[in-house]
C-alpha positions as CSV (number, residue, x, y, z in Angstrom):
1,M,-37.6,-11.9,23.3
2,A,-34.8,-11.1,20.9
3,V,-31.6,-9.5,22.3
4,P,-30.0,-7.0,19.9
5,V,-26.4,-7.5,19.0
6,V,-24.3,-4.4,19.3
7,A,-20.9,-4.2,17.7
8,A,-18.1,-2.6,19.5
9,P,-17.5,1.0,18.4
10,P,-14.6,1.6,15.9
11,E,-11.3,2.1,17.6
12,E,-8.7,4.5,16.2
13,I,-5.2,3.1,16.4
14,S,-1.7,4.3,15.4
15,I,1.1,1.8,14.7
16,D,4.6,3.4,14.5
17,V,6.9,1.5,12.2
18,I,10.3,1.8,10.5
19,Q,9.7,1.6,6.7
20,S,12.4,0.4,4.3
21,Q,11.8,0.5,0.5
22,T,13.5,-1.3,-2.4
23,R,12.4,0.0,-5.8
24,T,13.0,-2.2,-8.9
25,L,12.2,-0.5,-12.3
26,A,11.1,-2.4,-15.4
27,D,14.6,-2.2,-16.7
28,D,15.8,-4.0,-13.6
29,S,17.6,-1.0,-12.1
30,V,17.3,-1.0,-8.3
31,S,17.3,1.9,-5.8
32,I,17.0,1.7,-2.1
33,V,15.3,4.4,-0.1
34,P,16.9,4.9,3.4
35,P,14.7,3.6,6.2
36,F,12.5,6.1,8.1
37,Q,9.9,6.2,10.7
38,T,6.2,6.5,9.7
39,T,2.8,5.7,11.2
40,F,-0.1,3.6,10.1
41,E,-3.3,5.5,11.1
42,L,-6.0,2.8,11.2
43,T,-9.5,2.2,12.4
44,L,-10.3,-1.2,13.9
45,T,-13.8,-2.6,13.4
46,G,-14.1,-6.3,14.5
47,K,-11.3,-8.2,12.7
48,V,-10.8,-5.5,10.0
49,L,-8.3,-2.6,10.0
50,H,-9.3,0.3,7.7
51,G,-6.7,2.7,6.3
52,E,-6.0,5.1,3.5
53,M,-2.9,5.5,1.2
54,S,-1.3,8.9,1.0
55,Y,1.3,10.3,-1.3
56,S,4.1,12.9,-1.1
57,P,4.3,15.0,-3.1
58,D,0.6,15.3,-3.4
59,V,-1.1,13.7,-6.4
60,T,-4.3,14.6,-8.2
61,D,-7.3,12.6,-9.3
62,L,-6.7,10.1,-6.6
63,R,-9.1,7.1,-6.5
64,G,-9.1,3.8,-4.7
65,E,-6.8,4.9,-1.9
66,K,-8.8,3.3,0.9
67,Y,-7.8,-0.2,2.0
68,T,-8.5,-2.8,4.6
69,L,-6.3,-5.3,6.4
70,V,-8.4,-8.4,7.2
71,Y,-7.2,-10.8,9.9
72,D,-6.3,-14.3,8.6
73,K,-6.5,-16.6,11.6
74,K,-4.7,-19.5,9.8
75,A,-1.8,-17.3,8.8
76,D,-2.0,-15.3,12.0
77,E,-1.5,-12.0,10.0
78,W,-3.5,-9.1,8.7
79,K,-3.8,-9.4,4.9
80,L,-3.9,-6.3,2.7
81,N,-7.1,-6.0,0.7
82,L,-6.8,-3.2,-1.8
83,G,-8.2,-2.7,-5.3
84,V,-6.4,-0.5,-7.9
85,I,-5.2,3.0,-7.0
86,H,-5.4,5.6,-9.8
87,Y,-3.8,9.0,-9.7
88,T,-1.9,11.6,-11.7
89,S,1.6,12.4,-10.4
90,P,3.5,15.7,-10.7
91,Y,6.1,13.6,-12.5
92,S,3.8,11.7,-14.9
93,G,3.3,14.3,-17.6
94,G,-0.5,14.1,-17.1
95,L,-0.6,10.3,-17.5
96,T,-2.6,8.2,-15.1
97,I,-0.6,6.0,-12.8
98,Q,-2.2,2.7,-11.6
99,E,-0.9,0.8,-8.6
100,H,-1.7,-2.8,-7.5
101,W,-0.8,-3.7,-4.0
102,E,-0.4,-6.9,-1.9
103,G,1.0,-7.7,1.5
104,F,0.5,-8.3,5.2
105,L,1.2,-7.0,8.7
106,E,1.9,-9.3,11.5
107,L,0.7,-7.8,14.8
108,D,0.7,-9.1,18.4
109,D,-2.4,-9.3,20.5
110,E,-2.1,-5.6,21.5
111,L,-1.9,-4.6,17.7
112,N,1.8,-3.8,18.0
113,L,3.9,-4.5,14.8
114,I,6.0,-7.6,14.7
115,T,6.8,-7.4,11.0
116,G,5.2,-6.6,7.7
117,E,5.7,-6.3,3.9
118,F,3.7,-4.5,1.2
119,T,4.5,-4.8,-2.5
120,Q,3.4,-2.1,-4.9
121,Y,3.3,-2.7,-8.7
122,A,3.2,0.5,-10.7
123,F,1.8,0.9,-14.2
124,V,1.1,4.0,-16.5
125,V,-1.9,4.3,-18.8
126,G,-0.9,5.5,-22.3
127,D,2.4,6.1,-24.0
128,P,5.1,6.5,-21.4
129,A,7.7,8.2,-23.5
130,P,9.5,10.5,-22.7
131,Y,8.6,10.3,-18.9
132,Y,9.2,6.6,-18.5
133,P,11.5,5.3,-21.3
134,F,12.2,2.1,-19.4
135,A,8.5,1.1,-19.2
136,E,7.4,-2.2,-20.7
137,P,4.0,-2.8,-22.4
138,V,1.5,-5.1,-20.8
139,A,0.0,-7.2,-23.5
140,G,-3.6,-6.4,-24.3
141,E,-4.0,-4.1,-21.3
142,G,-3.1,-0.6,-22.6
143,L,-0.8,-0.3,-19.6
144,W,2.9,0.0,-19.3
145,Y,4.8,-1.6,-16.4
146,L,7.0,0.8,-14.5
147,G,8.3,-1.4,-11.8
148,K,7.7,-2.5,-8.2
149,S,8.5,-1.3,-4.7
150,V,8.8,-3.7,-1.7
151,Y,8.1,-2.0,1.6
152,T,9.3,-3.8,4.7
153,Y,8.0,-2.8,8.1
154,T,9.8,-3.3,11.4
155,P,8.9,-2.1,14.9
156,V,10.3,1.2,16.2
157,V,12.8,0.4,19.0
158,E,13.0,3.0,21.7
């Protein structure tokens, strides 16, 4: 007699973090966003965390915002798995923005944050002038590189 295998139901979790951001534009200018508290709203299924990127101010034509963090036992961290996000920003003059992300979260056994870092690479599709005069063309891609942001995550200390 076969015994059916039943997976545990998805578990909704919230991880409060302090987020710091350093933004480097294609022209090498740097800006630092003051740290602030935010929350990862995630769904755990097995060894996969599911989440969704959100933007403020709101963007339009958003595609690809869903992501997963997959547990890597060897590295003992949750690796970000995200394709390309596309959207139109209120500041992009109607041009499509593309973002490529990489990163990780290190969590303890109770899924509390130890540390983490995500890197966001931003591109614009089409002629960036006059909105992004600092953008640099990406050879053969039809994209212009805008810059990158590095987000670091630390635990909220109460």
